[in-house]
Every structure is written in C-alpha cells, then in structure tokens.
N, C-alpha and C positions, 0 to 999 in steps of 0.2 A: 418584312418583305424579303423574299429570297433573292440572292445574287444571280445575275444572268450574264451570259457571254455570247457575243455575236459569232456565228459560225455557220457555214453553208454545208449541208450534208447531202450525200448521195441518197437515192431512193433506198438503197440497201441499208445504209446507216440509219435512215429515218425509221425503217421497219424495225431494226434492232432496238432502237430507242423506245419505240412504242411498246415493244414487248417487255423491256426491262424497267421503263420509267423515264425520268427526265435525264438530261445530259450528264454524263459522268463528270465533266469538267465543273458543273455546278455543284455536284456533291463534293468534289475535291476541294473547291474553294471554301465551302462551308467547313469541311473537316480541317483544312489548313488553319483557318482562323480559330476554330475551336481548340485545336491542339496547342496553339500559341497561348490561348487563355488558360487552358488546363496546366500548362507548364508553369504559369505564374502562381496558380492556386495550390498545386500539389508539391509535396516533398520531392526533391530531385531523384531520390532513390526510387520512390514509388512511380514517378513519371517514367523513368528509364525502364523499370521492370515490367510495368503493366500497360501504359498508354502508348509508348513508342512502338511496340510490336503490332498495334492495331492498324487496320486500313478501313476503307469504305467501299461498298459495292455500287450503289446508286441511290438516287432520291426518287422514290415512287410517287405517283400521283396521289395526292392527299396528304403529302408532307411527312412521309415515313422514310427515315434514313436507316440503311442497313450498315451496321458497324461489324467488321469481321475480325476474328481473333485467329491466331495461327493453330490453336488446338483447343480441344474441349475443356481441358483444365483451366487454361487461360480465359476462355470465354465465360465459364461459370464464375470464376473468381472476379473478373471485371464486372460482370452483370450484378453480382451480389454485393460487392464492396464499393464500386465506383459508378454503377449504373445511373444513380440519381444525379450525381455531380456532372456526369457527361451529358445527360439529357438536359439538365438545366443550363449548362454552358452553351450547348448547341442552340437551345431555345433563345437564350440571350443574344447570341451572335446573329441569328436570323431575324430576331424580332417577332417570331411566331410562337406564341405561348403553347399552342396545341400540337406542335411538332412532336411526333413520337419517334422513338429510337428502338431498334431491335438489334439483338446481338446474336451472331451466328459464327460458325466455324467455316473458314474458307479463304480464298484469295479474291480480292476485290477487282472489279473492272478498273477502279481507281486504286492503284496500289499504294502502299505506304511510301515507296520510293518516290512517287510523283507528288504526293500531298505533304510530305514532311517538310519542315522549314529548311532544314539542311540535310544533305545526304548523310546517311548513317555511316559512321566509320566502320571499316572492316573489323571483325571481332579480333581482339587482341589476345594472343596466346599467353596464357598465364600458367604458372606452375601450381597445380593443385596437389597439396601434400596429403599423403595417406597416413592415417593414424597407425596403420599396421606396420609401416616401415619408417615412421617419422621419428626423428631424434627428439629427445626430451627438450623442454623449453630452455634449460640452461645450456645444453649443447648447441642448440640453434643460436643462442645468444653469442657463444664463443665463436662459432663459425662465421657469423655475420661480422663480428668485430675483428677477428683475426687473432693471431697469437700474441700480438703486442698488447700491453696494458692500455686501457682507455686514456690514461694520463699522458701517455707518450704519443698519442695520435692527435690529429688536428682538432681544434676546438669545435669545428662544424660537424664532427661525427655524431650522428643522431642514433644510429643502430636501428632505424625504423625499416620495416619491410614495405617497399614502395608499392607492392601489389595489394596491400590491405587498405581499402578506401571505403568511404560511405557509398560510393557509386556502385560497388559490387557486393555490398552487404545486404542480404535478403532480410526484409523486415516482416515479422509475423507477430501473432499475439504473444508468443513466448519472449520476445525481445523488444517489443515496440517502445516500452517505457525507457529502457536502457539506451536504445538508439536515439530517442528524442532528447534525452538529457545530455547525451554525448555530443549531439549536434550543437546544442546550446552552449555547452562548455567550449567546444572548438571555435565557435563564432566569437566568444568573448572570454578569453582566459582570465581566471581569477575573479571574475565578477559574479558567477553563479556556481553553487554547488562545489565548494572548495573545502576539503578534498572531495573528489568524486571516487566513490568506492564501488567497484563493480565485482560482484561475486556470483559464482555458479560452478557447476560440475565441470568435469573434463570434456573438452571438445565442443563447447557450446558457443564459442565465438568471442570470448573475452579478449584474447590477444588481437584478433581482427579489429574489434571495436576500438581498443585503445590505440592501436597503430593508426586507425583512421583519424582519430583525434590528433595524433602527433603529425601525420602527414598534412592535414588541413592547416594546422598551426605553422608548420614549416613553410608551406607555400605562401604564407603571409609574412615570411621573414622572421618568425619567432625562433628563439633559441630553445631547442627541444632535445631531450635525452630519454631514450627508452632502455631500461636495463632490467634484468631479472634480480630478485633479491639475492640469489647466490653470487651473481656477478658483483653486486654491491659489497657483499662480504669479502670476496676475493680482492677487490680493489682496496678495501680498507686494510686488509692484512698486508697487502703489498706495500701500501703507503706507510704503514707503521714500520715494516721491515726496512724500507729504504729511506726512512725519515723524510717523507715527502707529504706529510699531512696537510701542509698549506696548499699544495697543488690540488689535493683531493677535495678539500673544503671549497676552494675557489671554483673547481669544476662543477661540483654538484649544487652549489649555492648561488650560482650566477645565471641560473636558467629561467626562462619564461614558463617552461612546462617540464616537469619531471614525472615520468611514468615508471612505476615500479610494478613488475609482474610477479605474481605468486608470493605475496608478502608473508604468507604462512610459513615459509621456509626460514624466516628470521627467528622462529621459535627456539628458545633456549640459548640464543646467541646474545648474551648480555652486553658485551662491548659494542657490537654492531648496532643493537637497539638504541644504545645511548647516543651513538653518532648519528643515527637516522633521526632520532628525536630532535637533536639540535638542527639538523639539516631541514627537517620538516618545519620547525618553528621559524627559522629564518626566512624560508620561502613563503610561508603563510603570512608572516608579518609584512612582507613586501607585496602582498596580493599576487603572488606568483602561483600558477595552477599546479596542483598535485593530483595525479590520477593513480589509483592503486587497484590491482586485481587480487582476488583471493578465491579460495574454494568454499568459503563460508563467511557469515556475518562477522563484523568486528568483535561483537560481544562473545562470539563462540571461539575466538582464536586463543586457545590455551597456550601458555608458554610465552606470550607477549606481555610486556609490562602494561599495567592498567593505564598509565598516562598515555601510551600509544593507542590503546583501544578506544579511550575516550576521545582522543583527537580524530581518529578515523571515523568515529560515530558523529562527530560534530558537523560534518558536511552532509552529503547525500549518499545513501546506499541504494544501489540498483541491482536487481538480480536478473540472471538469465536462466530461463527454464528450458527443459528439453523441447525441441521443436515439435509442433503438432503435424498431422499428416499434410495439411495444406502447405505449411511452411517448408516441410521436407521436400515436397514435390517442387516447390518454387526454387529451392536451393539447387536441386538436381538440374532443373531446366537452365538456371543461370550458369552453373558451372559447365554444363554441356555446351551451351552457346559460346561461352568464353573460350573453351578449348576446341571449338570447331567440331563437336561431336553431334551426330544426328541420332536422336532417340525418339522412338514411338511413344504414344500416350500410354500404352500398356506397359512398356518397360519402365517408364517414369513411375507409374503407379506401383509396379512390383517392388522397385527399390524403396520407395517411400513407405510402403506397407511393411516390408520385412526388416528394414533398418530403422529402428525407432529410438536409438540410444542417444547419439550425438552427431554433430555435423561432420566431425573428422572421419567417422566410419562411413558416412555417405560418400565423402570425397575419396576414401580409399577404395570403395567398391567401384566407383566411377572410373578411377584410374586403372584399376585392374581390367575392367570391361574394355576400356580404350586400348589397353596393351594387347589383350587377346584378340580384339577386333583387327588391330593392325597386323599382328603376327599371322593370323589365319586369313587375312585379306577378305573379310566378310563384315557385313553390318552387325550392329548390336541387336540381335534378335532376342526373343523371350527365352529361347533355349540357351543362348550364350549367357544371358543375365542369370538364369538359374544356375548355370555352371559356376559363375562368379560367386554367387551367394553361398553355394555349397562349399567351394574351395576356401573361401574366406572364413567359413564357419562363423558368420556373424549372427549371434543370437543375443537375446536380452540377457544381460548379466547384472547381478546385484552390485551396487556401488559399495565396495568394501571400505569401511572407514574404521578408525580406532574406536569410535563411539559404538558402532555395531558390534565389534569384537568384545568390548567391555560388557555390553548388554547380554550377549549370548553366553559368555563365560560366567558372568555373575549368576545367571539363571541356572546354569549347569551345576555350580558348586554352592548354590543357595546362600549367596552373600549379596548385599546391596552394592550398587555402584558407588555410593558414598563411602562404603567400607573398603571397596577396591582401590579407591583413590586416596583414602585417608591414611592415618599414621599407625593404626593398629597392626600388630604383627603376630596375632595368634596364628596357629599352624594352618588352619583351613583358609583364612583370609590371605595369608602370605603366599600359600601355594596357588590359589586362584589368581592372585596378582601376578605371580611369576609366569603362569600359563598364558595369561592375557598379554603380557609383555612379549613373550616368546612368539605368540601367534602374530602380534603386531609387526614384529621384526620380519617374520616370514611372509606375510601377505601384503603389507602396505609399503614396504621399502623405506619407511621412515628411519632416520638416523637414531642412534642411541640417545643423544641429547633431546631430540624431538619426542621420542617415546617417554623419556623421563619426565619431560614437561607435561605430557598428556596424563601422566599418572601421579598427579599431585605435586608436580614440581620436583621430582626426584633427580638425583645426580645420574649422569650417564653410566657411571661405574655400577650403579645398582641394576640398571637394565642389562649390562654385560653379564653380571653375576647371575641374574634371573635366567637369561638365555642359556648360559652354561649349565645351570642346575637342571633345567627342563630337558636339555639335550641329553644329559647323562641319565636322567631318570627314564627317559623314553627308551634308552638302550638297555637299562637294567630291569625295567618292569613293563612287560608286554601290555598289561591292562592300562597303564598310564599312556603308553603310545597309542593304544586303540582309542582311548578317550580323546586325545589330542587330534587324531586323524578324523574322528567323527565330528568334533567341534569345527575343524577346518571345513569339512564337507558342508556342515550346516550353515556356516558363515558364508560360504560361496553360493549357497542357495541350490 
C-alpha cells in the first residue's frame, strides 16, 4: 500500500499533478524510505558514489516511479548495476510487488535535497596530486614526516594521508576484490588476511587503499604506522649509527597495524631484510596486522630472501588492474565533484577514453584543466580539454621493467634469459648481460644493488663495472652505440 499525505491543493496545483502523476511528496516519502534501506544493504562507498546523487521526479498512475540521475553516465551505470536492487527495495518499502521503476537523466520535482535523510555536506576541497609533478613516494614520505627521525617524534605519528579514505575510493571491476578485502582487514585487524599484500603497477591506487585501511584503524584508536621501505631502511641505518636499536624495535614492534609501501625497494639490502624479518615475525605472532604494497607478486620479487617471500605469500595477495573506461569515468566525476569542478558528460568521456594508463595521470589532467579554466576564467570545454591532453602529451606507454629489458636484449644477442642471469661468462653472454644492466640503469632508475639482485644476485660492483664498460664501448664503437640506441627505442615501444 502506498504512503499518502493530507494536503489541500489549489486548482492550478491539481492540474499540474494530474499531468505529472501523483503527489511529489508521496514519491519523496517512498524514496526516503528506500534510500534508508539501500544504505543498509550497500557498501558505503557504492552508496555515496551512485545512490546519493539520485533523486525522484514523481509517482505516475499505475505505480511507476521515475528515478533521476545527474548525467547519462551515472544513469546507465545505476540502471545496469543497481537497477534490480533499487526496484526490489522500493517494492519492499511500498508493499507493491508490481511497482516499476524507470531511470532517466534530469532534476526531479522531488529533489535529492528534499528526500535525503540528512542534508548533503558541501563538497570538501581535497588536494588531487598529479603524476606529472608528483614527488616520488619516498619523498612524499619524508615531507609528511618532516626532517626529524621517526624515533624522535611522538609515538602517535602515523604518517597517514588523511585525504585517502574508503569513502573517496572509486570501486570498479579493476579493484573490487582488493577494496573488499581491505575493508574486511580494516574492520578487524589481524583476524583476516595477515599479511595483506596488495600489488599492481604505478598509479593504480595502492597507496590510497592502504592509507584508507590505516585511517579506518586510526579512527578506532588503533596504533598505526605507514612508511615506505626506503624510510624503514633509513631509520634502521640511523638507529645503528646512533646506537638506538632498542627504540627502533620498540617503535615498529608495538603497533596494531604496520603498513609498508613499495616493499620491492628492500631488494639487495640484506641487513634491512633481516631486521624486517624479525619485525614481521613478532607482529604476526601477536596477531597484529601487516599490510604491504609492491609492484609485483611476492614470488616475483627478486633480491628478497626466500623466507620473506614465503611469509608474504602466506597471507592474501590482491592485485590492482588498470581501470576500465567505466571506472575511469567514475574516478573523474568523483575527483571533479570533490574539487568543485563542473564537467560535461562529453569532457568526462574524452578524458576517460584518452587516458587509459593509470589513476594518477587522470588526476594530473584534471588538475591541469582546472588550472587553465581558472586562469582563463572559462569553463572546462571540449576545446580546453583537448588542449590539456595535447600539452600533457598523455599517451599509452609501455611499462618498462627489468624483465622486459632482459627479454628484448636476450632476443637481440641470441642468448636465453637463464644464460643472461646465470654464471657463464663467455664473451657473447657477458656482453649481452652488460648491455642489459646498462639499459636497466638508464631506463628503470633501479639502484646498482637492485640491478645486481635482478641479474642472478650479483654484487653492485659488477653492475657498476658493466655500466662503465658499455659507456666506453658506445663511445669507441658507433655500431655498438647504434645497437643500444635501437634496443632502447624497441624497449620503449
């Protein structure tokens, strides 16, 4: 039975209602109750991103309710993914099983401001970092912590970014699993998936997700610490130098949640790996949560001790994939809303179609568009968006990894990858190995010890020697220089 409200209308009002259907207040009451029920059923992130922006128009004779979305993309997404649950919820609320629901784009007679349970808070301005001008993770860590050592600061220093939460993390097919397990870990530290190992390429949201776990735990009064692997190394070195290892151990082993970002950079650092091994063991034995991020699976982390890789694999590994078009569009809309930017549907589609690499580049393009819009005192039009994309030169680029370099170099010089990484030192194999090390140093930015670890666990001095040899040969022999130049071009795609 539908809800009804007593109200006296003028003749003009009655005429309008006859044209559009039943009373808007009746539709609003149904929607209010339905929204309340949906909020209980759906993940808070999904509810905030897709249900909260909806409104209703009216309830037509025959029991058809019009639900309105702010734009076409949102309308289609809600209809395809949440249409059934919305329809079933409304049917349950009204008690009418045959009630139909239609989804359209527009502003309703009953607006979301009237029917929502609580007034929507004004959009909070957040800083959206651009990958084009963004400091490396380790630099961001240092800036957040300051110049002082962690051990000299207060024990409640978490180093978390307060802007990274589950509420502003856009969920799609590329990250749905990682998001779900992260929520579960945040709700009950140490009880599920310990350690949680999140891996994926650059700019796919690993840091956002683990910060969200940390911030959720911090709000419940848990003792949390977020650090990069390089910062862990620096703290260890500082503690050894100042003979304050007891403080170091106490700080890292008394946590409820330890988050280590970019664990792959512990590669080749044996003393640090040993200390992290003992820290890991003590926290794990106490059922304290450990969350780790990396660019690859634990089994693929060369240069890390086997005992660490097996421990990382003992929990749960969750990957982040490059976002699909739908998720990219949702991310742009979410970022734009949070920053108070008005974007047309066409502009959203343009950015989502042209930038398909990672989230960070989406943020960078949006930042630049906002800056140009502000400087030129004009809205973000299609022309301005095209200018942004052109100036940023955002194109699909191949992900350059040491493994890719090893593959292409081995093919060029007709040696196998196992020979490239092995102990044999015949002239052709040694030369190919030196070239691969030289290119790794040039294109990946890996340190000498990291490259050595990637090439069969060789010492850093071997990599330094290889780099010098190829540098000199490129100067002395034009044909070798041409080969290396062509290899680099091929690797870059």
